[in-house]
C-alpha positions in Angstrom: 23.8 1.4 13.4 25.8 4.5 13.8 29.6 4.9 14.1 31.8 7.8 15.2 35.1 8.8 13.5 37.1 6.3 15.6 35.0 3.4 14.4 33.2 2.8 17.7 29.4 2.1 17.7 27.7 5.0 19.4 24.0 4.0 18.9 21.8 1.2 17.8 18.3 0.9 16.5 16.6 -2.5 17.1 13.8 -3.7 14.9 11.7 -6.9 14.8 9.7 -8.2 11.9 7.9 -11.4 11.4 5.8 -12.6 8.4 3.6 -15.7 7.8 2.0 -17.0 4.6 0.0 -20.2 4.7 -2.3 -22.2 2.4 -5.1 -23.6 4.6 -7.2 -25.2 1.9 -5.6 -26.2 -1.4 -6.2 -23.5 -4.1 -9.0 -21.9 -2.0 -8.3 -20.5 1.5 -5.1 -18.7 2.4 -3.7 -16.6 5.4 -1.2 -13.8 5.6 0.2 -12.5 8.9 2.6 -9.7 9.8 4.0 -8.3 13.0 6.6 -5.5 13.5 8.3 -3.5 16.2 10.3 -0.5 15.2 11.5 2.9 16.2 9.8 5.7 14.3 10.2 9.5 14.3 6.9 11.1 15.5 7.4 14.1 13.2 9.4 14.4 10.0 10.3 18.0 11.0 11.8 17.0 14.3 15.2 15.3 15.1 15.5 11.9 13.5 16.5 8.7 15.4 19.7 9.5 17.3 20.9 10.0 20.9 20.0 13.2 22.7 17.1 14.6 24.7 15.5 16.3 21.7 15.7 13.3 19.5 14.3 10.9 22.1 11.3 13.2 22.5 10.6 12.7 18.8 10.9 8.9 18.9 8.2 6.3 19.3 8.3 2.5 19.5 5.6 1.5 17.1 4.1 -2.0 17.4 1.9 -3.2 14.5 0.4 -6.4 13.4 -2.1 -7.6 10.7 -3.9 -10.9 10.1 -5.6 -11.6 6.8 -7.6 -14.7 5.8 -8.6 -14.6 2.1 -10.3 -16.8 -0.5 -9.1 -17.2 -4.1 -11.3 -18.8 -6.7 -10.1 -19.4 -10.3 -12.7 -19.8 -13.0 -10.5 -21.5 -15.6 -8.9 -19.1 -17.9 -11.9 -16.6 -17.7 -11.2 -14.8 -14.4 -9.8 -15.0 -10.8 -11.7 -13.8 -7.8 -10.3 -12.8 -4.4 -12.2 -12.0 -1.2 -10.0 -10.7 1.6 -10.5 -9.6 5.2 -7.8 -7.8 7.2 -7.6 -7.1 10.9 -4.7 -4.8 12.0 -3.6 -2.8 15.0 -1.1 0.0 15.6 0.3 0.7 19.1 2.4 3.8 19.2 3.1 4.0 22.9 2.6 7.7 22.7 -0.5 9.5 24.1 -0.3 12.1 21.4 -0.5 9.5 18.6 -2.9 7.0 20.2 -3.6 3.4 19.4 -5.9 2.2 16.6 -7.5 -0.9 15.2 -8.5 -1.4 11.6 -10.9 -3.7 9.7 -10.7 -3.9 5.9 -12.8 -6.0 3.5 -11.9 -6.1 -0.2 -13.0 -8.0 -3.3 -11.3 -8.2 -6.7 -12.2 -9.9 -10.0 -9.5 -10.0 -12.6 -9.7 -11.3 -16.2 -7.8 -14.5 -17.2 -5.9 -15.6 -20.2 -9.0 -16.1 -22.3 -9.3 -12.3 -22.6 -6.4 -11.9 -25.0 -7.8 -8.9 -26.8 -8.9 -6.9 -23.7 -8.1 -7.3 -20.0 -10.3 -6.0 -17.2 -10.5 -5.9 -13.4 -13.1 -4.9 -10.8 -12.0 -3.9 -7.3 -14.0 -2.9 -4.2 -12.6 -2.0 -0.8 -13.9 -0.7 2.5 -11.9 0.1 5.6 -13.0 1.1 9.1 -10.6 2.4 11.8 -11.2 2.8 15.5 -8.9 5.4 17.0 -8.4 6.3 20.7 -8.1 10.0 19.8 -10.9 10.3 17.1 -14.3 8.9 16.1 -14.5 5.9 13.9 -13.4 6.7 10.3 -14.2 4.9 7.1 -12.7 4.8 3.6 -14.5 3.3 0.5 -13.1 2.7 -2.9 -14.5 1.1 -6.1 -12.7 0.9 -9.5 -13.0 -0.7 -13.0 -9.8 -1.1 -15.0 -9.4 -1.9 -18.7 -6.3 -3.0 -20.7 -6.0 -2.9 -24.5 -2.9 -4.8 -25.9 -1.2 -3.2 -28.9 1.2 -6.0 -29.8 3.4 -8.0 -27.5 5.2 -5.2 -25.7 2.7 -2.3 -25.5 -0.8 -1.9 -24.0 -3.1 1.0 -23.3 -4.7 1.2 -19.8 -7.7 3.0 -18.5 -9.4 3.2 -15.0 -12.5 4.7 -13.6 -13.8 4.6 -10.1 -15.1 6.4 -7.0 -13.4 7.3 -3.7 -15.2 8.2 -0.4 -13.4 9.2 2.8 -14.8 10.8 6.0 -11.7 12.6 7.2 -11.9 16.4 7.7 -10.6 17.8 4.4 -9.2 21.3 4.3 -11.1 22.0 1.1 -14.3 20.4 2.4 -14.3 17.7 -0.3 -13.3 14.1 0.6 -15.1 12.1 -2.1 -15.7 12.0 -5.8 -15.2 10.2 -9.1 -11.7 9.2 -10.4 -10.3 8.3 -13.8 -6.9 7.8 -15.4 -5.4 6.7 -18.7 -1.9 5.6 -19.6 0.2 2.8 -21.0 2.2 -0.3 -20.0 5.4 -1.1 -22.0 7.4 -4.3 -21.5 10.1 -4.5 -24.2 11.8 -7.4 -22.4 11.6 -9.6 -19.3 14.1 -7.2 -17.7 12.4 -3.9 -18.4 8.9 -2.6 -17.6 7.4 0.8 -17.6 3.8 1.7 -16.4 2.5 5.3 -16.4 -0.8 7.0 -16.3 -2.3 10.4 -15.6 -5.8 11.3 -14.5 -7.9 13.1 -11.9 -9.3 12.3 -8.4 -11.5 14.3 -6.1 -8.5 16.2 -4.7 -7.1 17.2 -8.2 -4.7 15.9 -10.8 -3.2 12.5 -10.2 -0.1 10.8 -11.7 1.6 7.4 -11.5 4.9 6.1 -12.8 6.7 2.8 -12.3 9.8 2.0 -14.2 12.1 -1.0 -13.5 15.2 -2.2 -15.4 17.5 -5.1 -14.4 21.0 -5.8 -15.8 23.4 -8.6 -14.8 24.8 -6.5 -12.0 22.3 -3.7 -11.2 18.7 -3.0 -10.6 17.2 0.4 -11.6 13.8 1.6 -10.3 11.9 4.8 -10.5 8.5 5.1 -8.8 6.0 8.0 -8.3 2.5 7.8 -7.1 -0.2 10.2 -5.9 -2.5 8.6 -3.3 -4.4 9.3 -0.1 -2.5 7.9 2.9 -2.0 8.5 6.7 0.7 8.2 9.3 -1.1 5.0 10.5 -0.9 3.5 7.0 2.8 4.2 6.8 3.4 2.4 10.2 1.8 -0.7 8.7 4.2 -0.9 5.8 6.9 -3.6 6.0 9.7 -1.0 5.8 10.1 2.6 6.8 
């Protein structure tokens, strides 16, 4: 909402969001669903959401939804496996942005409590996107993560993988090996810091996540290098 100096409302921005989580078969089959309608600026360099002819020209009503059935299987304290399939769609209502449909398949296998001296995880993901304005695009990712505890509060982390995209990169390279190394520090139940540095096909890559809670406040600092797109941002639960 926006207000002028006299306290009168001069504009509004409606938004609709719905979310569904369901357990279809006990401890095996689950379902996640999301739907959203929101006003979005077409370009970050244009006028933001406000009245006026120029601002309206930069606005789009974006409608997005996703439906995701997935299987979860726990192998005692040894590992937990998840197989997930996601169908999603983005309708921008703008000829210049176009509409698109996405299909994503992913698999993860994460170590359980029995691996007290070393944790590990394996992750695979493939996404295919059909776009009105461009040919079908794909993104494939695979990674192996390791975690080495150094006492109760500190652990060293390492990750290696491979990324492959088919978008038109300015440098001509859109795939390659990736690696990172860092640490995870949890001095108390209210404080956690995760950080790592490494390299991906586009260059150096850094990650930082720091959270601290007190009785009256919550402090968070987050930084992440990753490959994303306007479409991916439209599918997030918040702008």
